[in-house]
C-alpha positions in Angstrom: 38.7 26.2 42.9 39.0 29.5 44.6 38.6 32.6 42.4 41.9 34.4 41.7 42.1 37.9 43.1 44.2 40.9 42.2 47.0 41.3 44.7 47.4 37.5 45.4 50.8 35.9 45.3 51.5 34.0 42.1 54.4 31.7 41.0 55.1 30.8 37.4 57.0 27.6 36.8 58.8 26.5 33.7 62.1 25.4 32.3 65.1 27.0 30.6 67.4 24.7 28.7 66.1 21.7 30.7 66.6 23.4 34.1 63.6 24.2 36.2 62.9 28.0 36.7 60.4 29.9 38.8 59.3 33.5 39.0 57.3 35.0 41.9 55.0 38.0 41.7 51.4 39.0 42.2 48.2 38.8 40.3 48.0 42.3 38.8 44.6 41.9 37.2 41.8 39.4 37.7 38.9 40.2 35.5 35.9 38.8 33.6 35.9 36.4 30.7 37.3 37.7 27.4 37.8 36.7 23.8 41.4 36.5 22.4 42.4 38.2 19.1 42.0 34.8 17.4 38.5 34.3 18.8 39.3 31.9 21.7 37.0 32.2 24.7 39.0 32.6 27.9 37.1 32.1 31.2 38.9 34.8 33.2 41.4 37.5 32.4 44.4 37.0 34.6 47.6 39.0 34.3 50.7 38.5 36.5 53.1 41.2 37.6 56.3 39.2 37.3 59.2 38.8 35.0 59.4 35.5 33.2 61.8 33.9 30.7 60.4 33.3 27.2 61.4 29.7 27.5 59.1 29.3 30.5 56.0 30.1 28.5 53.4 27.4 28.7 54.4 26.4 32.3 52.2 26.2 35.3 51.1 29.2 37.3 50.3 28.6 41.0 48.8 30.5 43.8 50.6 30.8 47.2 48.9 27.6 48.4 50.4 25.6 45.5 47.1 25.3 43.7 47.1 25.5 39.9 45.8 28.8 38.5 46.5 27.8 34.8 49.1 28.0 32.1 51.3 31.1 31.8 51.8 32.7 28.4 53.1 36.0 27.0 50.5 38.5 25.9 50.9 41.9 24.2 53.8 44.1 25.3 55.5 41.3 27.1 52.7 41.0 29.8 52.4 37.6 31.4 48.9 36.2 31.1 47.4 33.1 32.6 45.1 30.8 30.6 42.8 29.6 33.4 42.7 25.8 34.2 39.0 25.7 33.1 39.9 27.1 29.7 42.8 24.7 29.3 40.5 21.7 30.3 37.9 22.8 27.7 40.4 23.2 24.9 42.1 19.9 25.7 38.7 18.1 25.6 38.1 19.7 22.1 41.5 18.7 20.9 41.1 15.1 22.2 37.6 14.8 20.6 38.2 16.5 17.3 42.0 17.0 16.9 41.4 20.8 16.7 39.4 23.6 18.1 36.5 24.3 15.8 36.1 27.9 14.6 33.1 29.6 12.9 33.3 30.3 9.2 31.5 32.9 7.1 33.5 32.2 3.9 34.2 35.8 3.1 37.3 37.9 2.8 36.7 41.2 4.5 38.2 44.7 4.3 37.4 47.6 6.6 35.8 50.5 4.9 34.6 53.9 6.1 30.9 54.3 5.7 29.1 57.6 6.5 27.1 58.1 8.7 27.4 54.6 10.2 31.2 54.8 10.6 32.9 51.5 9.8 31.8 48.6 7.7 33.3 45.4 6.5 33.4 45.1 2.7 33.2 41.7 1.2 36.3 41.5 -1.1 36.0 37.8 -1.9 33.5 35.0 -1.3 34.0 31.3 -1.0 31.4 30.0 -3.4 31.0 26.9 -1.4 30.8 28.7 2.0 28.0 29.8 4.2 28.1 33.4 3.2 27.5 32.6 -0.5 24.8 30.1 0.4 23.0 32.8 2.3 23.3 35.3 -0.6 26.2 37.4 0.5 27.9 39.0 -2.5 31.3 40.5 -3.3 31.0 44.2 -2.9 28.5 44.0 0.0 29.3 46.1 3.0 28.4 44.5 6.3 27.2 47.3 8.7 25.9 45.2 11.6 26.1 41.6 12.9 23.0 40.5 14.9 22.1 44.2 15.3 25.5 45.2 16.7 27.3 47.8 14.5 30.6 46.6 13.0 33.3 48.6 14.8 36.3 46.7 13.2 36.9 43.7 11.1 39.0 42.0 13.8 36.1 42.3 16.3 33.8 40.8 13.7 36.2 37.9 13.1 36.3 37.3 16.9 32.6 36.6 16.8 33.5 33.5 14.8 34.6 31.5 17.9 33.9 27.8 18.6 30.4 28.5 19.9 29.4 30.2 16.6 29.6 27.0 14.5 26.1 26.1 13.4 24.6 29.3 14.8 22.6 31.8 12.8 23.6 35.4 12.3 21.7 38.3 10.7 24.0 40.6 8.7 22.8 44.1 8.0 24.4 44.8 4.6 24.5 47.7 2.2 24.3 46.4 -1.4 24.6 48.9 -4.2 23.5 51.6 -1.8 20.4 49.8 -0.6 19.9 48.1 2.8 19.6 44.3 2.8 19.4 41.7 5.6 21.3 38.5 5.0 20.6 35.5 7.4 23.5 33.1 7.5 24.1 29.8 9.3 27.8 29.8 10.1 29.8 26.8 9.2 33.0 25.4 10.6 36.3 26.8 9.3 37.9 24.1 7.1 41.2 22.7 8.3 44.2 24.3 6.6 
């Protein structure tokens, strides 16, 4: 497949009340891989500059040659994003094999907290006693300051680190416990099905 480039013609297909609909526009952004707010790894960031009906979400996005780019979805502020075909194929394979997309699991309820001079930390407000965090020695009241040496800038960014590839991986948490620095090495589990 040819890489998608900003400025290329794009067509989004879908349906509205059973009637086929199409919208034409351009690729307004074609960027590197990114991670969604829910931790999903997306192979390429693609935004389309076009207006699309809500009912057409989930339809096929094509280039001017009629080749599939991926699946069109709505992003923040009504932007039209494309989930690239490679990402759709990978997720479909996970769904076919497991019935779900696995997500990493720390087993801790986290709350952002201001920590001077470090800035932001993630306080452990609750711990799943059968989860990986508890097994590694993480405790309620601990404040996570860094994940594998990277400072915690926000709880959502920390949660995004728990994507499918994190299941079974090891992470070193730099923690402040009762004012003292502690390192906690944890092997991440798989988030239980709800």
